[in-house]
C-alpha positions in Angstrom: 92.3 113.2 115.6 95.8 114.4 115.7 96.9 111.5 117.9 95.5 109.0 115.4 97.3 110.7 112.5 100.5 110.5 114.5 99.9 106.8 115.1 99.6 106.2 111.3 102.8 108.0 110.8 104.6 106.0 113.4 103.1 102.8 111.9 104.6 103.6 108.5 108.0 104.0 110.1 108.1 100.5 111.6 110.3 99.3 108.7 113.6 97.4 108.9 116.0 97.4 105.9 118.8 95.1 104.9 121.2 95.4 102.1 120.9 93.5 98.8 121.0 96.0 96.0 121.8 99.7 96.5 120.2 100.9 93.3 116.8 99.7 92.0 114.3 98.4 94.6 113.5 94.7 94.4 110.1 93.2 94.3 108.8 91.9 97.5 108.7 88.1 97.7 105.4 87.7 99.4 101.9 87.9 97.9 98.3 88.6 99.0 96.4 85.8 100.8 95.1 83.3 98.2 91.8 82.6 99.9 89.7 84.0 102.7 90.7 82.6 106.1 87.2 82.7 107.7 86.4 79.3 106.1 89.0 77.7 108.4 87.0 78.7 111.4 84.3 76.2 110.4 86.3 73.3 111.7 85.7 74.7 115.3 81.9 74.7 114.9 80.4 73.0 117.9 83.3 73.6 120.2 81.8 75.4 123.2 85.1 76.8 124.4 86.1 78.3 121.0 85.7 82.1 121.0 84.6 82.9 117.4 84.6 86.7 118.1 88.2 86.6 119.2 89.2 84.5 116.2 87.5 87.0 113.9 89.3 89.9 115.4 92.7 88.1 114.9 91.8 87.5 111.3 91.1 91.2 110.8 94.5 92.1 112.3 96.3 89.6 110.1 94.6 90.9 107.0 96.8 94.1 107.1 100.2 93.8 105.4 103.2 95.9 104.4 101.6 96.4 101.0 98.2 97.2 102.4 98.6 99.5 105.4 95.1 101.1 104.9 92.1 99.0 104.2 88.3 99.6 104.1 85.7 97.4 105.6 84.8 96.1 102.2 88.5 95.2 101.5 88.9 93.5 104.9 85.7 91.5 104.3 87.0 90.2 101.0 90.4 89.4 102.4 89.1 87.5 105.5 85.9 86.1 104.2 84.0 87.6 107.1 80.7 89.5 106.7 81.0 93.3 106.6 79.0 93.6 109.8 81.5 91.3 111.6 84.5 93.3 110.2 82.9 96.5 111.3 82.4 95.3 114.9 86.0 94.0 115.0 87.3 97.3 113.8 85.2 99.2 116.3 86.5 97.1 119.1 90.1 97.3 117.9 89.8 101.1 117.6 88.3 101.5 121.1 91.2 99.4 122.5 93.9 101.4 120.6 94.9 98.7 118.2 93.5 100.3 115.1 92.7 103.8 113.8 91.1 105.7 111.0 91.4 109.2 109.7 88.2 109.3 107.7 86.0 106.6 109.1 86.3 104.7 105.8 89.8 103.2 105.8 91.6 101.7 108.8 95.1 101.0 109.8 96.9 99.3 112.7 98.4 101.3 115.5 101.7 100.6 117.2 99.8 99.1 120.2 99.5 96.0 118.1 103.2 95.4 118.7 102.3 94.6 122.3 100.9 91.3 121.0 104.1 90.3 119.4 106.2 91.6 122.2 104.4 89.4 124.6 105.6 86.4 122.7 109.1 87.6 122.1 109.6 88.5 125.7 108.6 85.0 126.7 111.1 83.3 124.3 114.6 82.9 125.8 116.1 82.8 122.2 114.8 86.3 121.4 116.2 87.7 124.6 119.7 86.2 124.3 120.1 86.4 120.5 120.5 90.1 119.9 123.9 90.6 121.4 125.2 87.5 119.5 123.7 88.8 116.3 125.2 92.2 116.8 128.7 90.8 117.2 128.3 88.5 114.2 127.1 91.3 112.0 130.0 93.5 113.2 132.5 90.7 112.3 131.0 89.8 108.9 129.9 93.4 108.0 126.6 91.9 106.8 123.1 91.7 108.2 122.4 88.6 110.3 119.1 87.1 111.4 117.5 84.4 113.5 114.2 82.7 112.5 111.8 80.0 113.6 109.7 77.7 111.5 106.0 78.4 111.5 104.3 75.9 109.1 105.7 76.4 105.6 107.1 79.9 106.5 109.9 81.2 108.6 109.4 84.1 111.1 112.2 86.4 112.0 112.6 86.7 115.8 115.8 88.7 115.9 117.9 90.7 113.4 121.0 92.9 113.3 121.5 95.1 110.3 124.6 96.9 108.9 124.5 100.6 108.0 124.4 99.9 104.3 120.9 100.6 102.8 119.4 97.6 101.2 116.3 96.9 99.2 114.2 94.2 101.1 112.4 95.3 104.2 113.0 92.7 106.9 112.5 92.9 110.6 111.2 91.0 113.6 107.9 89.4 112.7 108.7 89.2 109.0 107.5 86.0 107.3 109.1 84.5 104.3 108.6 81.2 102.5 110.8 78.4 104.0 111.4 76.5 100.8 113.5 79.2 99.1 115.3 80.7 102.1 118.5 79.4 103.7 117.0 79.4 107.2 113.9 77.7 106.0 115.8 74.9 104.4 117.9 74.4 107.5 114.8 74.2 109.6 112.9 71.9 107.2 115.9 69.6 106.8 116.1 69.0 110.5 112.4 68.0 111.0 111.4 64.4 111.7 110.8 62.8 108.2 107.0 62.5 108.6 106.6 66.1 109.7 108.9 67.3 106.9 106.9 65.4 104.2 103.6 66.8 105.6 104.9 70.3 105.3 106.4 69.8 101.8 103.0 68.7 100.6 101.7 72.1 101.4 104.4 74.2 99.7 103.4 76.4 96.8 106.4 76.7 94.5 106.2 80.3 93.4 109.1 81.3 91.1 110.7 84.4 92.6 113.7 84.4 90.2 114.9 82.2 87.4 117.0 80.3 90.1 114.1 79.4 92.4 113.6 75.7 93.0 110.1 74.8 91.7 109.6 71.1 92.5 109.4 68.8 95.5 112.2 66.7 94.0 114.6 69.6 93.8 113.7 70.7 97.3 114.3 67.2 98.6 117.8 67.2 97.2 118.5 70.6 98.7 117.2 69.5 102.1 119.2 66.3 102.1 122.3 68.4 101.4 121.5 70.8 104.2 121.0 68.0 106.7 124.2 66.3 105.6 126.4 69.4 105.5 124.9 71.2 108.5 124.2 74.4 106.6 122.3 75.8 103.6 123.1 78.4 100.9 120.4 80.0 98.9 121.9 81.8 95.9 119.5 84.3 94.3 116.4 82.2 94.6 114.4 84.6 96.7 115.7 87.9 95.2 118.1 88.6 92.4 121.4 89.7 94.0 120.7 88.1 97.4 122.9 85.3 98.6 122.5 83.9 102.1 123.9 81.1 104.3 122.2 79.6 107.4 123.1 77.0 110.1 120.9 75.4 112.6 120.7 76.4 116.3 120.3 73.5 118.7 119.3 73.4 122.3 121.4 71.4 124.8 119.2 68.3 124.0 120.4 68.4 120.4 117.1 69.5 119.0 117.1 72.2 116.3 115.1 75.1 117.6 116.0 77.9 115.2 118.3 79.0 112.4 120.8 81.8 112.2 121.9 83.3 108.9 123.7 86.1 107.1 122.9 87.5 103.8 124.9 89.5 101.4 125.0 91.1 97.9 126.1 88.4 95.5 128.3 90.8 93.7 130.3 91.5 96.8 130.3 88.0 98.4 130.9 84.8 96.5 129.7 81.3 97.5 133.3 80.4 98.3 133.5 83.5 100.6 130.5 82.1 102.5 132.2 78.7 102.9 135.5 80.0 104.1 134.6 83.2 105.9 130.9 83.1 106.9 130.5 79.4 107.9 132.9 79.3 110.8 131.5 82.4 112.4 127.9 81.3 111.9 128.6 77.9 113.5 130.4 79.6 116.4 127.4 81.9 117.0 125.0 78.9 116.9 127.1 77.1 119.5 127.1 80.2 121.7 123.3 80.4 121.5 123.1 76.7 122.3 125.0 77.3 125.5 123.0 80.4 126.4 119.7 78.6 125.9 120.6 76.0 128.5 
């Protein structure tokens, strides 16, 4: 039992911080799943090669979040839409394999072994391997946190990050997902999609208002994306969090295809939009060019 408790403690420590506001904590910009995911599995009914049990296990893993580290079978059943019996079997299997644990047999949490799943992906992506030293140098030059993200549907997913020593309010790290429509990296990535693909994704965006500056319509987002594609960068000014200002540029491979975005974020009271244009933009573009050469 002691080893399981230790795993829970380690799990809580897997948090990455970046600096926005050094006083009051800011609200997190993501929310709970709007609807059970199990219904999506129905589309694979009749496919003899589709492993339903594996899909259910993955749904259970994804139901845990930063705001919900410990969940009961009942809560997981509600979140995933899976029957309680299925959830129980998934948790039993995950626990036996070392991916999940429980201190009391009623609530469960993920163990650090889950990171192996993400590491398998990150270790197979050249960008994740070559990006960290580039980000570290960029962060040292700008004295701000810097990140690289990929587009996954209507979200961005962080694949590399370098933080400054300043303590900041939002917890961000490798694997963090944020809405693409109100993040600078998301806008750069959306703006460089083929038109048909971009329109398809925009039709799925849910325009949540995170601050009073958040864009809340397709028309507004269209204008922002056109500007990002034209200018080769995007600035998001306090749309995701009050006090957070960020700039991103696209990262291309040698074929000229945009494969990622690189950004730097700063406290809006310390760094103006003009500062980002004159000081941040040249270094971000240089880092993106270096990554392009490294990717081959």
